[in-house]
Every structure is written in C-alpha cells, then in structure tokens.
N, C-alpha and C positions, 0 to 999 in steps of 0.2 A: 520659447527656446527650442522645444522639441520640434515644432513645426518648421522652424528655420533650418535646423540641423538635418531634418529629413529632406527638405528642399535642396540643401547643399549636397547631401548624399546622392540624390538623384542626378544633380548636376555633375558630380564627379564621375558617376557611372556612365552617364551619357558622353562625357569627355573621353572615356576609355574607347567608346565606339568611334567617335570622331577622330581620335588619335590614330586608330587602326586604318580608317578610311584615308587619312592624310598620307599615310605610308603607301596604301594600296593603289590609289587612283593614278599616280604618275606612271604606273606600269601600263596604263591604257592609252598614253599618248607618247609620240616619238621623242627621243632625246634631242635636245636643242643644241645645234652646233653652229648655226649661222644667224645673221640678223633677220633674214627672211623667215627662218623658222620661228623666231621670236614674234614677228609680226603676225604670223598665221595663227598664233595661239588664241587670238580673240574669237576664232571660229570653232575652237575645240571644246565640245561640251564637257568632256572629262576634266579638262584644265579649269574651265570656268566653274564647274561644279565643285572642284577642290577648293577654289578660292572662297566660295560661299560657305562651304563646310568649315574652312579655316576660320572664317569670320564668326560663325556660330560657336565653334569649338572654344574660342576664348571665353565667351560668356559662361559656358558650362564649366570650364576648368577653374576660372576665377571664383565662381560660386562655390565650388568644392573646396578651394583653398581658403575661402572666407570661413567656411565651416570649421576647418582645422584651427584657424585663429581663435574662433569662439571657444572651442574646447581647450585649447592650449593656454589661453590667456590667464586662467585662474592660477595655474601653477608655474608657468613660464612666460610671463608677460613680455619680456624683452624679445625672446625668440618669436613669440606670436606677432608682435607689432612689426618688427623688422621684416619678418617673413611675409606678412600681408602687404606691407609697403612695396617690397620687392616684386611680389606677384602682381600687384596692381600696376607697377611700372612696366613689367613684362607684358601684361595684357594690353595696356594702352599703346605701347610701342608697336606691338604686333597688329593691333586693330588699325592703327594709323597707316602702317605699311600695306596691309591687305586692302584697306579701303582705297588707297591710292592705286593699287594694282587693278582693282575691279573697275573703278570709275574713271580714273585719269589715263592709266596706261592702256588698258584694254577697251574700256568703254568709249574713249575719245581718240587717243593718239593712234593706236594700232588699227582701229576700225576705219580711221580716215586716211591712213597711209596709202593704201593701194589705189585710191581714186584721186589722190592729190597730185598737183603739178610738181615738177622737179624741185622748185624752190621751197614749196611747202613740205615736201618730203624731207628735205635737208633739215628743216626746223624740227619736224616731228621726230626724226631720227635722233637729233640732239636731245630732245626732251626725254625720249625713251631711254637713251643711254645715261642721261643725267640721273633719272630716277633709279635706274639699276645701281648706279654708284652710291646713291643715297641709301638705298635699301640695304646694301652691303654694310654700311655704317650702322643703320638702325638695327640690323640683325645682330651685329656684335653687341649692341647695347642690350637688346632683349635677352641674349644669352647670358650676359652678366647678371641681369635682374633674376633670371631663372636660376642661375647658379647660387645666388645669395638666398633666394627663397627656399629652394630645396635643402640647402645646407642648414638654414635656420630651423625649418620644420623637422628635418631629420635629427638634428642635435637636440631639439626640444623634446622629441619623443623617445630619445635613445634609452633612457632608463625606465621606460614603461614596460609593461608585461603583456604577454599574450599577443593578440592580433596587432596591437599598437607597436610592439617591437618589430614585427615584420614590416609594417608600414614604414617605420623608421629606416630599416635596412634598405627597402626599395627606394625611398627618397634619397638616401645617401649614395646609393649606386648611380643615381642620376647625376651626381656631381662629377665623377670622372667621365661619364658619358658626355656631359656638356663640355668639359675641358677638351676632350678628344675632338669634338666637333669644332671648337674654337681653334685648336692647333692646326688641323688640316685645312680649315676654311680661311685662315688668315696668315698664310705664309709658311706654315710648317709642312712636314712630310705628309704623304697621302695615307699611310697605313692607319693612323688613328681614326680618320674618317671612315675607312673601310670597316674597322672594328665597330665603330658607332653605328654604321648602317646595318650591321648584322644583329647587334644587341637591341637597338631601338624598338623594332616591331614586336619584340617579346617583352622587354622591360617596361616601356611606358604604358601600353594599354593595361597590362597586369597591375602596375603600380596604381593607376587611377581607379581601376575596378576595385582593388582591395581597399584603397583609400575611401571610396564611396561606401563600401560595406562596413568599414570601421566607423565612419561617421554615423551611419544609420544605427548601428548598435549603440554608439555613444549617445544618441539622442534620447535613450532611455536612462542613461546614467552619466550626464555630461560633467559631473563634478569630479570624476576620477579618471585617470589616464591608465586604463587597463583594457584588455581585449574583450 
C-alpha cells in the first residue's frame, strides 16, 4: 500500500509539471486561423512536443487519481469508485483523441497533404476536418468525466481536516472551472472561457502538486483522512 501510494504521489506531482507545460507550450507556436495553418502544425516541434506531453500527462494524472481512490475507499467507497471510474473515462477519452492527433492527423494526413495531388488533398482535408469535429465531441465527453471525477473526490474529502481539506477545496474549484470551459466551448458566451484561461494555469498545477504531497503524506497513514 505504502509503495503504491508513493508511486501515485509522484505521478500526481509530475502531472502538475505537465499541466503547466500544456498551458505554456501553445505560446510558442502561432495561433491557428486557416486550414493551411492547421496543416503546417505537423512540422512544429512545440506543437508536437505538447501532444506527446499530453499523452504522458494522462498516465501521471490517472496514477495520482488512483491513489486518491485507494485512500478514500475505506471511508467513502461510493465517491472513491465513481470518481475513479470517471477519471479512467477521462483518461481513456483523452488518450484516444491525442493518439489520433499524433499518428493519424499529424503523422499521416497533414504530413502527406502538401505533396499529394489535388484529388488526394480533397480526401485528406475531409479526413482532417472530420477528425476535428469528432475531437470536439470527445472533448465534451472528457470534460463531463473530469467534472464528475473532481466533484466526487472533492465531496469525498470535504469533511476531512488539515491538508486534505485544502485538497478538497482545490478539487471543487475545478468544477466551476470545467463548467466555464464547457459553456464557452459549446455555444455559450466567451467570457467564461476567458476566466477559465486566467484561472487554469494557477489552479490546476497547484491542485495536482498539493494532491501529490497529500497522497505522499497519507502513504504513512492511509487509514485516516487527515492532513
């Protein structure tokens, strides 16, 4: 138990680093406004690096969330199981989308587009646009999973003491953050998305770093939910 929880704690702390990098790296490649801009992304090292960091990030984060489930299960099994299922769904959905972006969209379709004939370019552009539409749908699903997971863990830890209480607050703050992203990204006004873009780089890395530290401390006392 102790070894797994410490492994989960390290995963959570590493996910704090990758979370920050996922926010930072887009600042090093240009804003995408045209289809040609999209196609050119397959040659951008910062963009491709971000995709690979995103891929690894999911494993770090899910490992950390699994550690929370182990600790929480003794006293709040319902919140622990539902939260873990939600985070596994979140991780699988995002891994599916990111893998498609790495190998299908960038590794195959975009890389072949510039040297293809006109008829092939038409097919490739349809494939790229089709995947973009599918990714929008998958992204909505992963946001729903993430919302459920953070809500369950946040509520499960709510009546805890010490550091666990702060972890609970940070998890619950991710709930409105996720809702704001969903509102602005799926037909709502733009301002919730702007608020989320300001809050995210401060809240999420801190939340996962503190989560990792709490799991590490709990590895020495996993039977009690206190700081």
